[in-house]
Structures are given as structure tokens and as C-alpha cells.
C-alpha positions in Angstrom: 0.1 -0.1 0.1 1.3 3.5 -0.8 2.3 5.4 2.2 0.6 8.7 1.2 -2.5 6.7 0.6 -2.2 5.1 4.3 -1.7 8.6 5.7 -5.0 9.9 3.8 -7.0 7.1 5.5 -6.6 8.5 8.9 -9.3 10.5 10.2 -7.4 12.8 12.5 -4.3 15.5 11.4 -1.6 16.1 13.9 0.3 19.4 13.8 3.2 20.2 16.2 4.7 23.7 16.5 7.6 25.0 18.7 6.6 27.6 20.9 9.2 30.5 21.1 9.1 34.3 21.7 9.2 36.5 18.7 12.2 38.8 18.0 12.7 42.4 16.9 12.1 43.2 13.3 15.4 44.1 11.4 15.8 45.8 8.2 18.9 46.7 5.9 18.8 50.7 5.4 19.8 52.1 2.1 21.3 55.6 2.2 22.9 58.0 0.0 24.4 61.5 0.0 22.1 64.5 -0.6 24.3 65.3 -3.7 23.8 62.0 -5.2 21.0 61.2 -7.8 18.3 60.0 -5.7 18.7 62.8 -3.4 16.4 62.6 -0.2 14.2 59.6 -1.9 15.8 56.9 0.1 15.5 58.9 3.4 11.7 59.6 2.5 11.0 55.9 1.9 12.4 54.7 5.4 10.7 57.5 7.2 7.4 56.3 5.7 8.3 52.7 6.4 6.1 51.4 9.7 8.9 49.0 10.8 11.5 51.6 11.3 12.0 53.6 14.6 11.0 57.4 14.1 14.0 59.7 14.2 16.4 56.6 13.8 15.4 55.3 10.5 19.0 54.3 9.6 19.3 51.9 12.5 18.7 48.1 11.5 16.7 47.5 14.7 12.9 48.1 14.1 10.0 48.7 16.5 8.0 45.6 15.1 8.3 42.0 16.2 8.7 39.0 13.9 7.3 35.7 14.6 9.7 32.8 14.3 10.0 31.5 10.9 11.8 28.1 11.5 12.4 25.8 14.6 15.6 28.1 15.7 18.4 27.0 18.0 17.5 25.5 21.4 20.4 25.4 24.1 21.1 23.3 27.1 19.3 24.6 30.2 16.5 26.3 28.2 12.7 25.2 28.3 11.6 23.4 25.3 7.9 24.3 24.6 5.7 22.8 22.1 2.2 23.2 20.7 0.4 19.9 19.8 -3.0 19.7 17.9 -4.9 17.1 16.8 -7.9 17.9 14.5 -10.8 15.9 13.1 -10.7 16.3 9.2 -13.3 13.8 8.5 -17.2 14.1 8.6 -17.7 11.6 11.4 -17.3 11.5 15.1 -14.3 9.8 16.3 -14.0 8.3 19.8 -11.5 7.4 22.4 -8.9 9.6 21.5 -5.4 9.2 23.2 -2.4 11.7 22.4 1.0 11.0 23.7 4.1 12.9 23.5 7.5 11.5 24.4 11.1 13.0 24.3 13.7 10.6 23.3 17.3 11.5 24.2 20.6 9.4 24.2 20.0 8.5 27.8 16.4 8.2 28.4 12.7 8.7 27.2 10.5 11.1 28.9 6.7 11.3 28.7 5.8 15.0 28.3 2.1 14.7 27.9 -0.2 16.7 30.2 -2.8 14.1 30.3 -2.7 10.5 29.7 -6.3 9.9 29.6 -8.4 9.4 26.6 -10.7 11.7 25.1 -14.3 10.3 24.8 -15.2 11.8 21.2 -14.1 14.4 18.9 -16.6 15.9 16.4 -15.8 16.9 13.0 -13.9 20.2 12.9 -13.0 20.0 16.4 -9.6 19.6 17.9 -7.5 18.7 21.0 -4.9 20.9 22.0 -2.0 20.5 24.4 1.0 22.4 25.2 4.3 20.6 26.7 7.1 22.1 28.5 10.5 20.6 29.2 13.8 21.9 30.5 16.5 20.8 28.3 19.3 18.8 30.6 21.3 17.0 27.7 23.4 18.0 24.9 22.8 16.2 21.5 20.1 14.8 19.4 16.5 15.0 20.7 13.5 13.3 19.3 9.8 14.4 19.9 7.7 11.3 19.4 3.9 12.1 19.0 1.5 9.4 18.9 -2.4 9.3 18.3 -4.8 6.6 19.0 -8.5 6.6 18.3 -11.4 4.5 17.3 -13.8 5.2 14.5 -17.5 4.8 14.6 -17.2 1.3 12.8 -15.3 0.3 15.8 -11.9 0.1 14.2 -8.9 1.0 16.3 -6.3 3.1 14.5 -2.9 4.5 15.4 -0.3 6.8 14.0 2.9 8.7 15.1 5.1 11.3 14.1 8.7 12.2 14.8 10.4 15.7 15.0 14.1 15.7 15.3 16.1 18.6 16.5 19.5 19.2 18.3 20.4 20.7 21.8 23.5 23.0 21.5 25.8 24.0 24.4 25.4 27.8 25.3 28.3 28.4 27.7 31.9 27.0 28.0 32.8 26.8 31.7 36.2 26.3 33.0 37.3 26.3 36.5 40.8 26.9 38.1 41.8 26.1 42.0 44.4 28.2 43.9 45.6 27.1 47.2 46.5 29.9 49.7 47.5 30.2 53.3 44.4 30.8 55.6 44.5 33.3 58.6 46.9 32.7 61.5 44.2 31.0 63.8 43.5 28.4 61.4 45.1 25.1 60.5 43.5 24.7 57.3 44.0 26.4 53.9 41.5 28.7 52.1 40.7 27.8 48.2 40.2 30.3 45.7 38.2 29.0 42.7 38.1 31.0 39.6 35.3 30.1 37.0 35.6 31.4 33.4 32.2 31.6 31.7 32.3 32.1 27.8 29.2 32.8 25.7 29.3 30.5 22.7 26.1 31.5 21.3 25.6 34.1 18.5 23.3 36.4 20.7 24.3 38.5 23.8 23.2 37.2 27.3 22.1 38.9 30.4 23.7 37.3 33.3 21.1 37.2 35.9 23.0 34.8 38.4 26.5 33.2 38.8 26.7 31.7 42.2 28.7 28.9 43.7 26.8 26.2 45.8 29.3 24.9 48.2 29.3 21.3 49.7 28.7 20.6 53.3 32.2 21.1 54.1 32.9 24.5 53.1 31.8 28.2 53.3 31.9 30.3 50.3 32.5 34.1 49.9 31.7 35.7 46.4 34.7 38.1 45.4 32.9 39.7 42.6 31.9 43.0 44.1 33.4 46.3 44.7 32.8 47.5 48.2 32.4 51.2 48.1 30.7 53.5 50.8 29.3 50.4 52.7 27.6 49.1 49.5 28.6 46.5 47.1 28.8 47.0 43.2 29.3 44.2 40.8 32.9 44.3 39.2 31.0 44.0 36.0 29.2 47.2 36.2 25.3 47.9 36.2 24.5 46.1 33.1 25.7 42.6 33.1 25.7 41.5 29.5 28.0 39.0 27.9 28.5 39.4 24.2 29.0 36.4 21.9 32.4 34.8 22.4 33.3 37.0 25.4 34.7 35.4 28.6 34.2 36.5 32.0 36.0 35.5 35.4 34.2 34.9 38.7 36.1 34.4 41.8 35.0 32.8 45.0 36.8 31.9 48.3 36.0 28.7 50.1 37.0 27.8 53.6 36.6 24.5 55.4 33.7 24.7 58.3 35.0 24.8 61.9 33.8 21.2 62.6 35.6 19.5 59.5 38.7 21.5 60.2 38.8 20.5 64.0 37.9 17.0 62.9 40.4 16.4 60.2 43.1 19.0 61.3 44.1 19.2 57.3 41.5 18.2 54.7 43.2 15.4 52.5 42.8 13.8 49.2 39.9 14.7 46.7 37.1 16.8 48.2 34.1 18.0 46.7 33.9 21.8 46.6 30.4 22.4 45.4 28.7 23.5 41.9 28.2 26.5 40.0 24.6 27.7 39.3 24.3 29.9 36.4 21.2 31.7 35.1 20.8 34.0 32.2 18.3 35.5 29.8 18.5 36.1 26.1 16.3 37.9 23.5 12.9 39.0 25.0 13.5 37.4 28.5 13.9 33.7 27.5 15.5 32.4 30.7 18.1 29.5 30.8 19.9 27.7 33.5 22.8 25.6 34.1 24.4 23.7 36.9 27.8 22.0 36.8 28.4 18.7 38.1 30.2 18.8 41.4 33.5 20.4 41.4 36.2 18.3 42.8 39.6 19.6 44.1 42.8 17.8 45.1 43.9 18.9 48.4 47.8 19.9 48.5 50.0 17.1 49.9 52.3 18.3 52.7 53.7 14.9 53.5 54.1 13.7 57.1 55.0 17.3 58.5 53.7 20.5 57.6 55.8 23.6 58.4 54.2 27.0 58.0 55.0 30.7 59.2 52.4 32.3 61.6 54.4 35.4 61.9 57.2 37.0 59.9 58.1 40.6 59.2 57.9 42.1 55.8 61.1 44.0 56.1 64.0 43.7 58.4 67.5 45.6 59.0 70.7 44.4 58.0 72.5 42.3 60.4 69.9 42.8 62.9 67.9 39.9 64.5 64.2 39.5 63.9 61.6 37.1 65.3 59.5 34.5 63.3 57.0 32.0 64.5 56.9 28.5 62.8 53.9 26.2 63.1 54.6 22.5 62.9 51.8 20.1 62.1 51.6 16.3 62.3 50.0 15.4 59.1 50.6 11.7 59.5 48.6 9.2 61.4 51.4 8.3 64.0 52.9 10.1 66.8 56.1 11.6 66.3 59.2 12.5 68.5 60.8 15.5 66.8 64.3 17.2 66.9 65.0 20.6 65.3 68.3 21.4 63.5 69.1 25.0 62.1 71.6 25.0 59.2 73.0 28.6 58.2 73.2 29.8 54.8 75.3 32.2 53.0 72.8 35.0 53.9 70.5 33.6 56.7 72.0 32.8 60.2 69.8 31.4 62.9 70.3 32.4 66.6 69.6 29.6 69.2 70.5 26.2 70.0 70.4 23.6 67.2 69.6 19.9 67.8 67.0 20.7 70.6 64.3 18.3 71.4 60.8 19.6 70.4 58.8 16.6 72.2 56.2 14.2 71.0 53.6 15.5 68.5 50.3 13.4 68.2 48.4 13.0 64.8 46.7 16.2 63.7 48.5 18.4 66.4 50.5 21.2 66.0 53.0 23.5 68.0 54.1 27.0 67.6 57.8 27.5 67.5 59.2 30.9 67.9 62.9 31.4 66.1 65.3 34.3 65.8 67.1 34.8 62.6 69.4 37.4 61.1 70.5 38.3 57.6 74.0 39.4 56.5 73.2 40.5 52.9 70.5 43.0 51.6 67.9 42.3 49.1 65.0 39.6 49.1 66.2 36.8 51.1 64.8 33.2 51.3 64.3 31.8 54.5 65.9 28.3 54.4 68.0 25.7 56.4 65.3 24.1 59.0 65.5 20.3 59.6 63.2 18.1 61.6 64.2 14.6 62.4 61.8 12.0 63.7 63.5 9.9 66.3 61.0 7.1 66.1 61.7 6.3 62.3 65.1 8.3 62.0 63.7 10.2 59.2 64.7 13.8 58.3 62.4 16.3 56.7 64.3 19.4 55.1 62.6 22.9 54.7 64.2 25.3 52.3 62.5 28.5 50.8 60.0 28.5 53.5 59.3 32.3 52.9 61.0 35.7 51.6 61.9 38.7 53.8 63.1 42.0 52.2 66.5 43.1 54.0 67.4 46.7 54.0 70.1 48.8 55.4 69.2 51.0 58.2 71.5 53.8 57.2 72.2 55.7 54.0 73.7 54.1 51.1 77.1 56.1 51.4 77.3 54.9 55.2 76.6 51.1 54.3 
């Protein structure tokens, strides 16, 4: 049997249309100079054109709205809306009409029908209308499958379906970077800075309504995307937060472990879940889109068995004058250590005090503060080096060089030095 003939035998007709907002009308202005042959003819025609903006006829953007002429692009995170209509083209009453709409993706099949109950009857020239909505959460090929089943007056049960294929594109390119930084002096954990680079890879500008970081249960987050002026915060991107096509914007966040996790673990180790980015934008005439990234993971920096950090060190010191520093020694291992401190002088840094002294036992996760005195015999930016810690239990020595840098200046004039 011929396919077209089989289609004509059906008493019902199915129409499916995508619902999208209209766009502003654009025209191509044609102008010339007054001394040219047309004179002001082109200008008169543009002023008489109802689609142009009065007083700005040479602008391409008009005042009218244009209905969509094609399916258009649909991007990940937007809402796909479609209008489904089943019309009775015959001259007889059709019974038990059931309209079903499914969306097939590469990983799943979703039922989008507003109602799964059958309509008792449909008279000639009448129709059944339905509007479906779906927030697109996958990239790639999507197939909208619309199926219609009904019963004729003679009791014959008929069934047909149509397929509508479309592609879902990626609207944003999101890249993340992690930076580790020393936290405040009262904490034994490190702060983490997250930089999120967001690029608009569509062909139209976006209004970035919200870009936020939802932290995991282990962290507190502070957004660093505002400039504080006169007790009020203003976005670093200005009042109009538009992102033009192919433009990139950087967002910065500071994450700090919650006290209960810091106190419990001492130092967070291994791979930890930071959180996920929540991005909301609007395009064209207010069409809204939203994306949430997967959980971002960060590898905590490895400090080995012992971590040595500085709680106190001056920025600038005088040449050949002793200055004080405070070191923090943290046991990052899972065993108790018995530590001995050795201080080795370098060509410019000289330690003041007794080398080889006992620091005592340090349990897992515990730390101790160690005040030390240093002097420098060379001017300029000098690196603090030469500390050695030995665990007498395992006879293992840990070397610490380039711990920090200090600027050494001469307290006198250059001629006197």
C-alpha cells in the first residue's frame, strides 16, 4: 500500500509547532548623500516605512516583532515548549482519542503529555490542543515522538505517530581553576580560591542574571565579585551585566572549611567536593536559561608527614639585626612523632639559638608553635631556609628550604653602608 494513501485514510490530523518568543524586526537601510542622484528619496522611503524607528531610521533594529520562521536553536538549560494539535478532518465522530508525547534522548525517554487519559469523542472540525514544556538537560540529538490512537464509528482502532528531530546545543563554555592560599593565622587549614571562566558561545548576547557557587557541606563560600564602596557592594562587571557572543568573564570565590571539619580532620586531605556552579541567564526577549555544573572536585595539596608554615614573619628587616619569626609545625601523619629541630645557616641567613634541641612528642593532627630568631648578612630579598626536623622514632629527616622571603634593608644611607 502506498504510504501517502495510508496517511489519507486517517481521520485525524496532527500538527506540532515549537513555541518561541518573537524577535525584533531588522531591516537593511539604504542611504546615499544628498548630492547623489536619488537625493532624499531613500530617506523619505525609510521615514514612511512603519517598521523603522522614528528619528532613527538608519538603525537596523525596528519597532516591530517578527514571528519565528523556523525551529531556531535550542540550548542546554533552556525550556523547550511545543504546541500539539489533533484535528478531526473527517465528517464523522471519532471516539477514544489518546494523544501521547515522548521525548527521546541518548540516555532516556520522557513522557511529556499533560494528560494520559483518553478523550471520549471528537466531533468533525474540532480539535484537541496540548502544550508541553521540558527543561533541556542533555546535549545532542532529541526526538519528539507524538503518537495518536483513536476508534472510528465502525469500532476500528487506528494508530499513527510522527517524529520531530532537533539538536540541543551548548550555550556556555565553563572552565574552573583552583588556587591554594594560606588561611588566617588562627586556622590550621587552607583557604581555596575558585576561578570560574564563563564564555558565551552562542550568537546572541546574554544577560547574566546570576552566577553563584553552591558549596558542599564541608565549606563556606565568599563571593569576590563585588567592589565595596561607601558601605555598598557594586558588581565588578558594572550595572549592565551583558555577555556578548564569544566574550569571557571571570568569577572568583573563596572557600574555607567549616570549623567542625577543620577541627575533626586537622587538614583536609585527598580529593574533596567543593560544590557546583549555578548559572542563570536571559536571552532575546527574556527567555530564561539555567545551568548547574556537576560537583567540582579539588585535590587537596599534599604536605607529607609534617607541614611547616609561618604564622608570623616581618615584611622588612634591617641588615644584621635579629628578627623573630613564629613557625607552626603540624603532624599530618597518622602516627605520633618525636621531633628534633636542627638549624643550618646559609650564605645569607643565620639562625640564632641552639640547634639540635628536642621539640617533644607530637600526636596525629596536632601542631605546635615554635618561635625562632634569625638575622641576615646580605641585603635584598632573602629566602628563609635551613630548617631540619628529624623524627627519632623512624630516624627520618625532613628538610625545609625557601619557607618564606623577607626584604633586608640597610638602616643607614647608601653611602654609610
